C-alpha positions in Angstrom: 27.9 19.3 -113.0 29.1 18.9 -116.4 32.9 18.3 -117.8 34.0 21.7 -117.3 32.9 21.6 -113.8 30.1 24.1 -114.2 26.6 23.6 -112.3 23.8 23.2 -115.1 20.1 23.9 -114.1 17.8 20.9 -115.3 14.8 23.0 -117.3 11.1 22.9 -117.2 9.1 21.3 -119.8 7.7 23.7 -122.4 4.2 23.5 -121.3 5.4 25.2 -118.4 6.3 28.3 -120.5 3.2 30.3 -120.2 2.3 30.0 -116.7 6.0 30.5 -115.8 6.0 33.8 -118.0 2.6 35.1 -116.3 3.7 34.0 -112.7 6.9 36.2 -113.3 5.2 39.1 -114.9 2.0 39.7 -113.1 3.6 40.5 -109.9 6.1 42.7 -111.3 3.2 44.6 -113.7 1.1 45.0 -110.3 3.4 46.4 -108.3 5.3 48.5 -110.8 2.9 50.1 -112.8 1.3 52.1 -109.9 4.7 53.2 -109.1 5.3 54.8 -112.0 1.8 56.2 -112.6 2.1 57.6 -109.2 5.1 58.8 -109.4 4.6 61.1 -112.5 1.1 62.2 -111.1 2.3 63.1 -107.3 4.3 66.4 -106.3 7.5 66.7 -106.0 9.1 65.5 -102.4 5.5 63.6 -101.7 5.8 60.2 -100.1 5.1 57.5 -102.5 5.0 54.3 -100.5 1.8 54.9 -98.8 -0.4 56.1 -101.9 1.8 53.1 -103.8 0.3 50.8 -101.4 -3.2 52.0 -101.1 -3.3 51.9 -104.8 -1.8 48.1 -105.1 -4.6 47.0 -102.6 -7.2 48.5 -104.8 -6.0 47.3 -107.7 -4.8 43.4 -107.2 -8.8 42.5 -106.0 -9.8 43.5 -109.5 -6.6 42.8 -111.6 -6.3 38.7 -110.7 -9.6 37.9 -111.3 -10.1 40.0 -114.7 -6.5 38.2 -115.8 -8.1 34.5 -114.9 -11.4 35.2 -117.2 -9.2 37.2 -120.3 -6.3 34.7 -120.4 -8.7 31.9 -119.9 -10.9 33.0 -122.9 -7.7 34.2 -125.0 -6.5 30.7 -124.5 -9.7 29.1 -125.5 -10.2 31.3 -128.8 -6.4 30.4 -129.8 -6.3 26.5 -129.4 -9.7 26.2 -130.7 -9.6 28.2 -133.8 -6.3 30.1 -134.5 -3.8 27.2 -134.2 -3.4 23.7 -135.3 -3.6 20.6 -133.0 -0.3 19.5 -132.3 0.7 16.2 -134.3 0.2 13.2 -132.5 3.4 11.0 -132.3 
């Protein structure tokens, strides 16, 4: 608790920014995007859950390895050729 009686949360180091962002956004995107696409294409009054679940189960096995390869490749290119290394202390 701080001097005002409020609980303060200890923040994580900066190096966790990208992994945390991915860990939070990926499940949202993998579940919400199929729902939006299905909702816009299904006839009015049709059930959404079963087609959504089917789409998610077909999409995740391809999306996760693709993310790992693409994200790893982009990070390599950015750190190797586009960004200067951090100054040493």
